[in-house]
DRENLO-509113 format. One record per residue: residue in one letter; x, y negated, z negated of N, C-alpha, C in turn. Coordinates in steps of 0.05 Angstrom, whole numbers, plus 32768, in hexadecimal, padded with zeros to 4 digits. Layout:
<recs>
aXYZXYZXYZ
...
</recs>
This chain:
<recs>
m7E73885678BC7E6F886A78B87E5A886878AC
s7E4C888A78B67E2D888778AD7E2C8894788E
d7E0D889178797E058898786C7E0D88B47863
e7E0B88C478767E1488DD78697E3388E4785C
q7E4688C8786B7E5E88CA78617E6B88BC7857
t7E7C88CD78417E8588B878237EA088AC7820
m7EA6889D781F7EC1889478197ECB889777F9
s7EDE88A277EA7EED889777D67EF6887677D6
a7EF0887577C37F02885877AD7F1C884F77C8
e7F30885F77C37F41886277CB7F40886977EF
e7F31886977FA7F278875781D7F2188557827
l7F0A885178157EFC8832781A7F1588187818
f7F21881878037F34880177FF7F4E8802780F
a7F57881F781D7F718822783F7F6C8817784F
d7F47881F784B7F2E881578697F3287F67869
l7F2787EB78547F2687D278547F4687BD7855
a7F5687D078517F7C87C178507F8987CD786E
n7F6C87CB787D7F7787CF789A7F6B87C578AE
p7F6B87B278AB7F54879778B97F5087B478D3
a7F6387A378E17F6B87BB79087F5787CB790B
n7F5A87E878F87F4787FF78FE7F24880678E7
r7F2587E378D67F1987EE78C07EEF87F278D6
s7EEE880478CA7ED5882078C77EC4881378AF
t7ECE8801789F7EA687F8788A7EB487D2788D
s7E9C87C878907E9D87AF788D7EA787A27878
i7EAE878778787EA8877778667E8D8771784C
k7E83876F786A7E658763785E7E558776785F
e7E578792785D7E4887A678517E5C87B27834
l7E6E87B1782F7E7587AF78137E71879B780A
a7E6E878378097E62877277F87E3D877277F1
e7E37878278067E1A878878037E14879577F0
c7E2B87AC77ED7E1C87C977E57E3187BA77CA
m7E3E87B277B47E4487A277AE7E24879577A2
m7E1B877977B37E05877877B47DFD87877793
v7DF9879F77A57DE187AF77977DE587BE7776
e7DFD87BE777C7DFB87C5775E7E0C87C7774A
f7E0A87A6775B7E148798773D7DF287877735
g7DE38785774E7DBD877D77427DCB875D7750
g7DD1875B77667DC9874677737DDA872F7773
p7DE3871B77887DEF86FF77727DEB8702775C
a7DD586F7774C7DD086F577317DDB8702771A
g7DD38724771B7DE4873977137DFD87337713
l7E0A873477247E28872C772A7E318719770E
a7E2886FB77277E2986E8770D7E2E86EC76EF
h7E1986F576E97E0E86FA76CE7E22870F76C3
k7E29872376CF7E45873B76C77E59872676C8
t7E5F871276DC7E83870176D97E7386F776C1
y7E7186EF76B57E6686D276A87E6C86E7768A
l7E6286FF76867E5A8716766C7E818710765F
a7E8E870F76857EAE872F76817EBD870F7681
f7EB386F576907EC186E176737EC286DD765C
e7EA786D8765A7EA286D676427EB186E47629
a7EAD870476347EC48718761E7EDC8719761C
n7EE186F876287F0586FB761E7F0986D9760D
a7F1486D976027F1786C375ED7F1D86AA7608
v7F29869575F57F21868976147F44867F761D
g7F4B867976267F65867476307F73869F7635
n7F5B86A076407F6986BB76387F7986CB765A
p7F8B86D276607F8986D0767F7F7B86F1768C
n7F6586FB767F7F5086FE768A7F4086F0768D
q7F3986D976857F2486BC76887F3B86AE7692
i7F4B86AF769B7F54869876AF7F5A86A676C5
r7F6486C376BE7F5686CF76E47F3A86C976E9
i7F2086CF76DE7F0B86D276F47F0D86AE7701
l7F0D86A276DD7EFB867E76F27F1386867706
g7F2F868677077F36868777217F2C8694773C
d7F3786B477337F1A86C977497F1486B87756
n7EF986AD77437ED986A4774D7ED686867763
m7EF2867D77487EFA866177617F0086607784
k7F1B868277837F19868477997F01868C77A6
l7EF8869B77917ED686B677A87EC8869377B3
l7EC3868977A97EBB866777B27EBE865877BA
l7EDE865877B57EE6864277E37EEF865877FE
g7EEA866F77EB7EEC867477FA7ED786817821
i7EC1867078147EA6867678247E9F866A7834
d7EB4865678397EAF8651785B7EA18659786F
s7EAE866D78727EA38680788A7E82868E7884
d7E6F868378737E5E868D78657E42867A786D
a7E51865A786C7E4C863E786D7E4E86357897
a7E498649789C7E5B863F78BB7E40862A78CF
g7E42860B78CB7E29860978E57E18860278B4
d7E26860578A67E1885FA78997E2585D97896
d7E1C85C378907E1E85A4788C7E3785A6786A
n7E1E85B678607E3685A978377E4985B87845
d7E5985BD78477E7085CD78447E8085B27856
d7E7E85A3785F7E8A859278727E8A857D7857
l7EA18573784E7EA7855678397E9E85397854
e7E9A852D78607E97852278757E6F852F786E
s7E65853178697E41853E78797E3B85337848
l7E42854B78487E4C853978257E4885197818
e7E608506781B7E5684F2781C7E4C84EE7828
a7E3B84EC783C7E2884DE784C7E1184E47841
t7E05850378377DF4850B78227DF084F5780A
h7E0F84F177FF7E0884E277EE7E0784D077EE
r7E0884B878087E09849778027DE1849F7810
q7DD484AE781D7DBC84B078277DAD84AE7800
l7DAF84B777F87DAB84C777E67DA684AD77CC
s7DC984A477C67DC4848977BA7DBE847677BF
r7DB6847C77E67DAE845977E97D87846577D7
q7D89847177E77D6D847C77DC7D5E847577B4
y7D6F848077AB7D6E847B77957D7084667788
r7D79844E779B7D7F843177977D6A841E7794
e7D5E842977B37D3E842177B77D26842C77A4
d7D31843E779D7D0A844977907D16843F7770
s7D29843777717D30843277507D168412774F
</recs>
């Protein structure tokens, strides 16, 4: 879709819900959202403010936590090729760093 053509929110969500004929990429949507939120730090800050605006245990606060955890768990595709998402690699790194720490102490 060109910059000259804009979708309504309803059209955008309908487009995103139809992966077979999607004209908007998830990446494009995420990039635009980051601009509007002021980047990842801005989104994190606004999410935190929304979290803090609710009383402890409030369903909205629990939803915010749950949604963030789902988001973080779903980032595997962004880490493709990154060994940091591999449990065995993390354990090996931990052993190596622990060994280095003991040797330096």
